[in-house]
TORVEXBA-142217 format. One record per residue (C-alpha): residue number from 0; residue in three letters; x, y, z. Coordinates in Angstrom, 3 decimals. Each point is the difference from the previous one (the first is absolute). Layout:
<recs>
<rec><resi>NUM</resi><resn>ALA</resn><X>X</X><Y>Y</Y><Z>Z</Z></rec>
...
</recs>
This chain:
<recs>
<rec><resi>0</resi><resn>UNK</resn><X>2.878</X><Y>20.057</Y><Z>13.066</Z></rec>
<rec><resi>1</resi><resn>UNK</resn><X>2.198</X><Y>-2.621</Y><Z>1.643</Z></rec>
<rec><resi>2</resi><resn>UNK</resn><X>1.047</X><Y>-2.422</Y><Z>-2.588</Z></rec>
<rec><resi>3</resi><resn>UNK</resn><X>-0.384</X><Y>-3.963</Y><Z>0.505</Z></rec>
<rec><resi>4</resi><resn>UNK</resn><X>2.142</X><Y>-2.716</Y><Z>-0.234</Z></rec>
<rec><resi>5</resi><resn>UNK</resn><X>-0.054</X><Y>-2.464</Y><Z>-2.402</Z></rec>
<rec><resi>6</resi><resn>UNK</resn><X>-0.948</X><Y>-3.003</Y><Z>2.350</Z></rec>
<rec><resi>7</resi><resn>UNK</resn><X>-2.192</X><Y>-3.275</Y><Z>-1.485</Z></rec>
<rec><resi>8</resi><resn>UNK</resn><X>-3.305</X><Y>0.334</Y><Z>-0.557</Z></rec>
<rec><resi>9</resi><resn>UNK</resn><X>0.367</X><Y>3.706</Y><Z>-1.115</Z></rec>
<rec><resi>10</resi><resn>UNK</resn><X>-0.373</X><Y>1.433</Y><Z>-3.563</Z></rec>
<rec><resi>11</resi><resn>UNK</resn><X>2.439</X><Y>1.798</Y><Z>-1.608</Z></rec>
<rec><resi>12</resi><resn>UNK</resn><X>-1.357</X><Y>2.945</Y><Z>-2.428</Z></rec>
<rec><resi>13</resi><resn>UNK</resn><X>1.666</X><Y>0.869</Y><Z>-3.056</Z></rec>
<rec><resi>14</resi><resn>UNK</resn><X>0.788</X><Y>3.961</Y><Z>0.302</Z></rec>
<rec><resi>15</resi><resn>UNK</resn><X>-0.849</X><Y>2.159</Y><Z>-2.849</Z></rec>
<rec><resi>16</resi><resn>UNK</resn><X>3.310</X><Y>0.306</Y><Z>-0.490</Z></rec>
<rec><resi>17</resi><resn>UNK</resn><X>1.049</X><Y>-3.476</Y><Z>-1.448</Z></rec>
<rec><resi>18</resi><resn>UNK</resn><X>-2.717</X><Y>0.420</Y><Z>-3.483</Z></rec>
<rec><resi>19</resi><resn>UNK</resn><X>3.292</X><Y>-1.051</Y><Z>-2.104</Z></rec>
<rec><resi>20</resi><resn>UNK</resn><X>0.385</X><Y>-3.453</Y><Z>1.277</Z></rec>
<rec><resi>21</resi><resn>UNK</resn><X>-1.950</X><Y>-2.340</Y><Z>-1.371</Z></rec>
<rec><resi>22</resi><resn>UNK</resn><X>-0.086</X><Y>-2.718</Y><Z>2.175</Z></rec>
<rec><resi>23</resi><resn>UNK</resn><X>-1.149</X><Y>2.275</Y><Z>3.407</Z></rec>
<rec><resi>24</resi><resn>UNK</resn><X>-2.083</X><Y>2.671</Y><Z>-1.989</Z></rec>
<rec><resi>25</resi><resn>UNK</resn><X>-3.137</X><Y>0.766</Y><Z>2.114</Z></rec>
<rec><resi>26</resi><resn>UNK</resn><X>0.459</X><Y>-3.329</Y><Z>1.814</Z></rec>
<rec><resi>27</resi><resn>UNK</resn><X>-1.347</X><Y>-0.741</Y><Z>4.127</Z></rec>
<rec><resi>28</resi><resn>UNK</resn><X>1.817</X><Y>-3.376</Y><Z>0.785</Z></rec>
<rec><resi>29</resi><resn>UNK</resn><X>-0.327</X><Y>-1.953</Y><Z>3.484</Z></rec>
<rec><resi>30</resi><resn>UNK</resn><X>2.971</X><Y>-0.728</Y><Z>1.735</Z></rec>
<rec><resi>31</resi><resn>UNK</resn><X>-0.029</X><Y>-3.640</Y><Z>0.743</Z></rec>
<rec><resi>32</resi><resn>UNK</resn><X>3.251</X><Y>-0.234</Y><Z>1.744</Z></rec>
<rec><resi>33</resi><resn>UNK</resn><X>2.643</X><Y>2.861</Y><Z>0.848</Z></rec>
<rec><resi>34</resi><resn>UNK</resn><X>2.939</X><Y>-0.559</Y><Z>2.157</Z></rec>
<rec><resi>35</resi><resn>UNK</resn><X>3.304</X><Y>1.668</Y><Z>-0.088</Z></rec>
<rec><resi>36</resi><resn>UNK</resn><X>1.299</X><Y>-2.707</Y><Z>-2.341</Z></rec>
<rec><resi>37</resi><resn>UNK</resn><X>-2.569</X><Y>0.367</Y><Z>-2.727</Z></rec>
<rec><resi>38</resi><resn>UNK</resn><X>-3.738</X><Y>1.066</Y><Z>-0.750</Z></rec>
<rec><resi>39</resi><resn>UNK</resn><X>-2.809</X><Y>-1.780</Y><Z>-1.829</Z></rec>
<rec><resi>40</resi><resn>UNK</resn><X>-3.188</X><Y>1.366</Y><Z>-1.689</Z></rec>
<rec><resi>41</resi><resn>UNK</resn><X>-2.963</X><Y>0.117</Y><Z>-2.295</Z></rec>
<rec><resi>42</resi><resn>UNK</resn><X>-1.134</X><Y>2.258</Y><Z>-2.447</Z></rec>
<rec><resi>43</resi><resn>UNK</resn><X>-3.387</X><Y>0.181</Y><Z>0.520</Z></rec>
<rec><resi>44</resi><resn>UNK</resn><X>-1.782</X><Y>1.951</Y><Z>-2.554</Z></rec>
<rec><resi>45</resi><resn>UNK</resn><X>1.627</X><Y>-1.139</Y><Z>-2.992</Z></rec>
<rec><resi>46</resi><resn>UNK</resn><X>-2.638</X><Y>-2.710</Y><Z>-1.243</Z></rec>
<rec><resi>47</resi><resn>UNK</resn><X>1.641</X><Y>-2.038</Y><Z>-2.779</Z></rec>
<rec><resi>48</resi><resn>UNK</resn><X>-2.043</X><Y>-1.595</Y><Z>-2.995</Z></rec>
<rec><resi>49</resi><resn>UNK</resn><X>0.062</X><Y>-3.666</Y><Z>0.910</Z></rec>
<rec><resi>50</resi><resn>UNK</resn><X>-2.260</X><Y>-1.549</Y><Z>2.288</Z></rec>
<rec><resi>51</resi><resn>UNK</resn><X>1.350</X><Y>-3.093</Y><Z>2.200</Z></rec>
<rec><resi>52</resi><resn>UNK</resn><X>-0.955</X><Y>-2.634</Y><Z>-2.796</Z></rec>
<rec><resi>53</resi><resn>UNK</resn><X>1.823</X><Y>1.412</Y><Z>-2.330</Z></rec>
<rec><resi>54</resi><resn>UNK</resn><X>3.456</X><Y>-0.695</Y><Z>1.665</Z></rec>
<rec><resi>55</resi><resn>UNK</resn><X>-1.350</X><Y>-3.182</Y><Z>2.078</Z></rec>
<rec><resi>56</resi><resn>UNK</resn><X>-2.600</X><Y>-1.461</Y><Z>-2.653</Z></rec>
<rec><resi>57</resi><resn>UNK</resn><X>-0.587</X><Y>-3.109</Y><Z>2.628</Z></rec>
<rec><resi>58</resi><resn>UNK</resn><X>-1.220</X><Y>3.094</Y><Z>2.098</Z></rec>
<rec><resi>59</resi><resn>UNK</resn><X>-4.073</X><Y>0.636</Y><Z>-0.601</Z></rec>
<rec><resi>60</resi><resn>UNK</resn><X>-0.111</X><Y>3.833</Y><Z>1.095</Z></rec>
<rec><resi>61</resi><resn>UNK</resn><X>-0.187</X><Y>3.109</Y><Z>-1.743</Z></rec>
<rec><resi>62</resi><resn>UNK</resn><X>1.886</X><Y>2.267</Y><Z>2.534</Z></rec>
<rec><resi>63</resi><resn>UNK</resn><X>1.775</X><Y>3.021</Y><Z>-1.151</Z></rec>
<rec><resi>64</resi><resn>UNK</resn><X>3.983</X><Y>-0.244</Y><Z>0.338</Z></rec>
<rec><resi>65</resi><resn>UNK</resn><X>1.758</X><Y>2.982</Y><Z>0.801</Z></rec>
<rec><resi>66</resi><resn>UNK</resn><X>3.490</X><Y>1.181</Y><Z>-0.674</Z></rec>
<rec><resi>67</resi><resn>UNK</resn><X>1.919</X><Y>-0.539</Y><Z>3.195</Z></rec>
<rec><resi>68</resi><resn>UNK</resn><X>3.141</X><Y>1.744</Y><Z>-1.134</Z></rec>
<rec><resi>69</resi><resn>UNK</resn><X>2.914</X><Y>-0.549</Y><Z>-1.562</Z></rec>
<rec><resi>70</resi><resn>UNK</resn><X>1.819</X><Y>-2.664</Y><Z>1.653</Z></rec>
<rec><resi>71</resi><resn>UNK</resn><X>-0.704</X><Y>-3.846</Y><Z>-1.261</Z></rec>
<rec><resi>72</resi><resn>UNK</resn><X>-2.754</X><Y>0.703</Y><Z>-1.988</Z></rec>
<rec><resi>73</resi><resn>UNK</resn><X>0.050</X><Y>-3.478</Y><Z>-1.176</Z></rec>
<rec><resi>74</resi><resn>UNK</resn><X>-1.603</X><Y>-1.091</Y><Z>3.625</Z></rec>
<rec><resi>75</resi><resn>UNK</resn><X>-3.438</X><Y>0.072</Y><Z>1.565</Z></rec>
<rec><resi>76</resi><resn>UNK</resn><X>-0.533</X><Y>1.746</Y><Z>3.036</Z></rec>
<rec><resi>77</resi><resn>UNK</resn><X>-3.117</X><Y>0.450</Y><Z>2.034</Z></rec>
<rec><resi>78</resi><resn>UNK</resn><X>-1.385</X><Y>2.310</Y><Z>3.289</Z></rec>
<rec><resi>79</resi><resn>UNK</resn><X>-3.354</X><Y>-1.344</Y><Z>1.687</Z></rec>
<rec><resi>80</resi><resn>UNK</resn><X>-2.298</X><Y>0.406</Y><Z>2.659</Z></rec>
<rec><resi>81</resi><resn>UNK</resn><X>-0.628</X><Y>-3.605</Y><Z>0.876</Z></rec>
<rec><resi>82</resi><resn>UNK</resn><X>2.818</X><Y>-1.341</Y><Z>2.168</Z></rec>
<rec><resi>83</resi><resn>UNK</resn><X>-2.778</X><Y>-2.690</Y><Z>1.556</Z></rec>
<rec><resi>84</resi><resn>UNK</resn><X>0.134</X><Y>-1.597</Y><Z>-3.549</Z></rec>
<rec><resi>85</resi><resn>UNK</resn><X>3.534</X><Y>0.322</Y><Z>-1.200</Z></rec>
<rec><resi>86</resi><resn>UNK</resn><X>2.449</X><Y>-1.791</Y><Z>2.790</Z></rec>
<rec><resi>87</resi><resn>UNK</resn><X>3.706</X><Y>1.437</Y><Z>0.004</Z></rec>
<rec><resi>88</resi><resn>UNK</resn><X>-1.017</X><Y>3.795</Y><Z>-0.984</Z></rec>
<rec><resi>89</resi><resn>UNK</resn><X>2.027</X><Y>2.521</Y><Z>1.238</Z></rec>
<rec><resi>90</resi><resn>UNK</resn><X>-1.941</X><Y>3.205</Y><Z>1.632</Z></rec>
<rec><resi>91</resi><resn>UNK</resn><X>0.755</X><Y>3.124</Y><Z>-1.095</Z></rec>
<rec><resi>92</resi><resn>UNK</resn><X>-2.414</X><Y>2.280</Y><Z>2.092</Z></rec>
<rec><resi>93</resi><resn>UNK</resn><X>-3.285</X><Y>0.817</Y><Z>0.542</Z></rec>
<rec><resi>94</resi><resn>UNK</resn><X>-1.389</X><Y>-3.465</Y><Z>-1.120</Z></rec>
<rec><resi>95</resi><resn>UNK</resn><X>2.159</X><Y>-0.130</Y><Z>-3.036</Z></rec>
<rec><resi>96</resi><resn>UNK</resn><X>1.524</X><Y>-3.004</Y><Z>-0.842</Z></rec>
<rec><resi>97</resi><resn>UNK</resn><X>2.751</X><Y>-0.474</Y><Z>-2.394</Z></rec>
<rec><resi>98</resi><resn>UNK</resn><X>0.414</X><Y>-3.724</Y><Z>-1.906</Z></rec>
<rec><resi>99</resi><resn>UNK</resn><X>-1.049</X><Y>-3.422</Y><Z>1.580</Z></rec>
<rec><resi>100</resi><resn>UNK</resn><X>-0.521</X><Y>-3.544</Y><Z>-1.463</Z></rec>
<rec><resi>101</resi><resn>UNK</resn><X>-0.219</X><Y>0.407</Y><Z>-3.400</Z></rec>
<rec><resi>102</resi><resn>UNK</resn><X>-1.394</X><Y>-3.565</Y><Z>-0.948</Z></rec>
<rec><resi>103</resi><resn>UNK</resn><X>-2.887</X><Y>0.625</Y><Z>2.889</Z></rec>
<rec><resi>104</resi><resn>UNK</resn><X>-0.704</X><Y>3.303</Y><Z>-2.032</Z></rec>
<rec><resi>105</resi><resn>UNK</resn><X>-0.303</X><Y>-1.435</Y><Z>-3.465</Z></rec>
<rec><resi>106</resi><resn>UNK</resn><X>-2.301</X><Y>-2.451</Y><Z>1.396</Z></rec>
<rec><resi>107</resi><resn>UNK</resn><X>-2.141</X><Y>3.284</Y><Z>1.722</Z></rec>
<rec><resi>108</resi><resn>UNK</resn><X>0.034</X><Y>1.983</Y><Z>-3.113</Z></rec>
<rec><resi>109</resi><resn>UNK</resn><X>-1.150</X><Y>-3.108</Y><Z>-2.105</Z></rec>
<rec><resi>110</resi><resn>UNK</resn><X>-2.666</X><Y>-0.797</Y><Z>2.144</Z></rec>
<rec><resi>111</resi><resn>UNK</resn><X>-1.194</X><Y>3.856</Y><Z>0.248</Z></rec>
<rec><resi>112</resi><resn>UNK</resn><X>0.442</X><Y>0.404</Y><Z>3.738</Z></rec>
<rec><resi>113</resi><resn>UNK</resn><X>1.905</X><Y>3.502</Y><Z>-0.045</Z></rec>
<rec><resi>114</resi><resn>UNK</resn><X>-1.014</X><Y>2.971</Y><Z>-1.335</Z></rec>
<rec><resi>115</resi><resn>UNK</resn><X>2.116</X><Y>2.725</Y><Z>-1.659</Z></rec>
<rec><resi>116</resi><resn>UNK</resn><X>-0.118</X><Y>2.644</Y><Z>3.228</Z></rec>
<rec><resi>117</resi><resn>UNK</resn><X>1.364</X><Y>-3.212</Y><Z>1.649</Z></rec>
<rec><resi>118</resi><resn>UNK</resn><X>3.235</X><Y>-0.271</Y><Z>-2.155</Z></rec>
<rec><resi>119</resi><resn>UNK</resn><X>2.398</X><Y>2.142</Y><Z>-2.687</Z></rec>
<rec><resi>120</resi><resn>UNK</resn><X>2.572</X><Y>-2.008</Y><Z>-1.981</Z></rec>
<rec><resi>121</resi><resn>UNK</resn><X>3.295</X><Y>2.079</Y><Z>-1.658</Z></rec>
<rec><resi>122</resi><resn>UNK</resn><X>2.537</X><Y>-0.543</Y><Z>-2.073</Z></rec>
<rec><resi>123</resi><resn>UNK</resn><X>2.986</X><Y>0.869</Y><Z>1.471</Z></rec>
<rec><resi>124</resi><resn>UNK</resn><X>1.140</X><Y>1.670</Y><Z>2.649</Z></rec>
<rec><resi>125</resi><resn>UNK</resn><X>1.246</X><Y>3.822</Y><Z>0.999</Z></rec>
<rec><resi>126</resi><resn>UNK</resn><X>3.446</X><Y>-0.437</Y><Z>2.156</Z></rec>
<rec><resi>127</resi><resn>UNK</resn><X>2.668</X><Y>2.229</Y><Z>1.701</Z></rec>
<rec><resi>128</resi><resn>UNK</resn><X>3.250</X><Y>-0.940</Y><Z>0.966</Z></rec>
<rec><resi>129</resi><resn>UNK</resn><X>1.352</X><Y>1.007</Y><Z>3.536</Z></rec>
<rec><resi>130</resi><resn>UNK</resn><X>-0.675</X><Y>3.688</Y><Z>0.219</Z></rec>
<rec><resi>131</resi><resn>UNK</resn><X>-0.911</X><Y>0.100</Y><Z>-3.625</Z></rec>
<rec><resi>132</resi><resn>UNK</resn><X>-3.533</X><Y>1.442</Y><Z>1.448</Z></rec>
<rec><resi>133</resi><resn>UNK</resn><X>0.776</X><Y>2.096</Y><Z>2.623</Z></rec>
<rec><resi>134</resi><resn>UNK</resn><X>2.597</X><Y>1.602</Y><Z>-3.000</Z></rec>
<rec><resi>135</resi><resn>UNK</resn><X>-3.132</X><Y>0.646</Y><Z>-2.057</Z></rec>
<rec><resi>136</resi><resn>UNK</resn><X>-2.279</X><Y>1.432</Y><Z>2.412</Z></rec>
<rec><resi>137</resi><resn>UNK</resn><X>2.722</X><Y>2.759</Y><Z>0.788</Z></rec>
<rec><resi>138</resi><resn>UNK</resn><X>0.023</X><Y>0.989</Y><Z>-3.632</Z></rec>
<rec><resi>139</resi><resn>UNK</resn><X>-3.880</X><Y>0.154</Y><Z>-0.005</Z></rec>
<rec><resi>140</resi><resn>UNK</resn><X>-0.777</X><Y>-2.672</Y><Z>-1.920</Z></rec>
<rec><resi>141</resi><resn>UNK</resn><X>-2.417</X><Y>-1.340</Y><Z>2.295</Z></rec>
<rec><resi>142</resi><resn>UNK</resn><X>-2.137</X><Y>1.005</Y><Z>2.966</Z></rec>
<rec><resi>143</resi><resn>UNK</resn><X>-1.345</X><Y>-2.888</Y><Z>2.617</Z></rec>
<rec><resi>144</resi><resn>UNK</resn><X>-3.369</X><Y>-0.230</Y><Z>1.309</Z></rec>
<rec><resi>145</resi><resn>UNK</resn><X>-2.091</X><Y>-2.028</Y><Z>2.073</Z></rec>
<rec><resi>146</resi><resn>UNK</resn><X>-2.450</X><Y>-3.043</Y><Z>-1.418</Z></rec>
<rec><resi>147</resi><resn>UNK</resn><X>-2.928</X><Y>1.842</Y><Z>0.988</Z></rec>
<rec><resi>148</resi><resn>UNK</resn><X>-2.404</X><Y>-2.482</Y><Z>-2.186</Z></rec>
<rec><resi>149</resi><resn>UNK</resn><X>-1.728</X><Y>-2.703</Y><Z>1.538</Z></rec>
<rec><resi>150</resi><resn>UNK</resn><X>0.400</X><Y>-2.084</Y><Z>-3.072</Z></rec>
<rec><resi>151</resi><resn>UNK</resn><X>2.764</X><Y>1.426</Y><Z>-1.818</Z></rec>
<rec><resi>152</resi><resn>UNK</resn><X>-0.748</X><Y>-2.926</Y><Z>-3.088</Z></rec>
<rec><resi>153</resi><resn>UNK</resn><X>-2.955</X><Y>1.763</Y><Z>-0.659</Z></rec>
<rec><resi>154</resi><resn>UNK</resn><X>1.440</X><Y>3.769</Y><Z>-0.921</Z></rec>
<rec><resi>155</resi><resn>UNK</resn><X>-0.890</X><Y>1.858</Y><Z>-3.440</Z></rec>
<rec><resi>156</resi><resn>UNK</resn><X>3.117</X><Y>-0.622</Y><Z>-2.053</Z></rec>
<rec><resi>157</resi><resn>UNK</resn><X>-0.782</X><Y>3.155</Y><Z>-2.065</Z></rec>
<rec><resi>158</resi><resn>UNK</resn><X>-0.184</X><Y>2.483</Y><Z>3.037</Z></rec>
<rec><resi>159</resi><resn>UNK</resn><X>1.904</X><Y>-1.908</Y><Z>2.727</Z></rec>
<rec><resi>160</resi><resn>UNK</resn><X>2.857</X><Y>2.353</Y><Z>-0.793</Z></rec>
<rec><resi>161</resi><resn>UNK</resn><X>-1.528</X><Y>3.124</Y><Z>-0.165</Z></rec>
<rec><resi>162</resi><resn>UNK</resn><X>-2.311</X><Y>-0.657</Y><Z>3.193</Z></rec>
<rec><resi>163</resi><resn>UNK</resn><X>3.576</X><Y>-0.609</Y><Z>1.630</Z></rec>
<rec><resi>164</resi><resn>UNK</resn><X>1.082</X><Y>3.658</Y><Z>-1.023</Z></rec>
<rec><resi>165</resi><resn>UNK</resn><X>-3.231</X><Y>1.664</Y><Z>0.492</Z></rec>
<rec><resi>166</resi><resn>UNK</resn><X>0.095</X><Y>-1.601</Y><Z>3.750</Z></rec>
<rec><resi>167</resi><resn>UNK</resn><X>4.036</X><Y>1.379</Y><Z>0.608</Z></rec>
<rec><resi>168</resi><resn>UNK</resn><X>-1.339</X><Y>3.682</Y><Z>-0.985</Z></rec>
<rec><resi>169</resi><resn>UNK</resn><X>2.123</X><Y>2.338</Y><Z>-1.063</Z></rec>
<rec><resi>170</resi><resn>UNK</resn><X>1.937</X><Y>0.667</Y><Z>-2.901</Z></rec>
<rec><resi>171</resi><resn>UNK</resn><X>-1.412</X><Y>-4.000</Y><Z>-0.517</Z></rec>
<rec><resi>172</resi><resn>UNK</resn><X>-3.544</X><Y>1.409</Y><Z>-0.780</Z></rec>
<rec><resi>173</resi><resn>UNK</resn><X>1.745</X><Y>1.693</Y><Z>-3.124</Z></rec>
<rec><resi>174</resi><resn>UNK</resn><X>1.472</X><Y>-3.060</Y><Z>-1.265</Z></rec>
<rec><resi>175</resi><resn>UNK</resn><X>-2.841</X><Y>-2.023</Y><Z>0.506</Z></rec>
<rec><resi>176</resi><resn>UNK</resn><X>-1.994</X><Y>1.279</Y><Z>-2.525</Z></rec>
<rec><resi>177</resi><resn>UNK</resn><X>2.483</X><Y>0.251</Y><Z>-2.740</Z></rec>
<rec><resi>178</resi><resn>UNK</resn><X>-0.200</X><Y>-2.025</Y><Z>-2.830</Z></rec>
<rec><resi>179</resi><resn>UNK</resn><X>2.021</X><Y>-3.280</Y><Z>-0.476</Z></rec>
<rec><resi>180</resi><resn>UNK</resn><X>2.189</X><Y>1.476</Y><Z>-2.918</Z></rec>
<rec><resi>181</resi><resn>UNK</resn><X>0.319</X><Y>3.712</Y><Z>1.426</Z></rec>
<rec><resi>182</resi><resn>UNK</resn><X>1.517</X><Y>0.477</Y><Z>-3.744</Z></rec>
<rec><resi>183</resi><resn>UNK</resn><X>-4.343</X><Y>0.092</Y><Z>-0.683</Z></rec>
<rec><resi>184</resi><resn>UNK</resn><X>-0.712</X><Y>2.999</Y><Z>2.681</Z></rec>
</recs>
């Protein structure tokens, strides 16, 4: 199997080898930026017990908040598929965008002009310095996958990691069905 290289728009899948890493155990990360200097992404499958109005009371919206990663967890980030509504968005890949005009976004949310399937919010992000991600890939902490979803914002949080392991096949099929706490096996 040819190993894909990290690039903006691809997915990082946590290898079962990092089961003891509480920050990234069983995670899938959308890379929103990748260069020689750094990489940035957001954990797609770790919903929190907060909704947007819990964090920003002036926004009347109950969209879930996700843990984006261990860096800057006091900052809110978002990815979306509505760049025509949010100027200054940065294309990640395949119709997926990062950021944009937040004041306009607040107005759109308060007017109920966006669906949860249009946007996802994150507290914090996942980040790597120069060559750090490549070193982690060499240590088999991650594998890279294409983002082969029509709308990654509607994926099932519970089965997302398992589905990607099954898709990878081989030894990953065994790990896909392992319990979250392998001590319980």
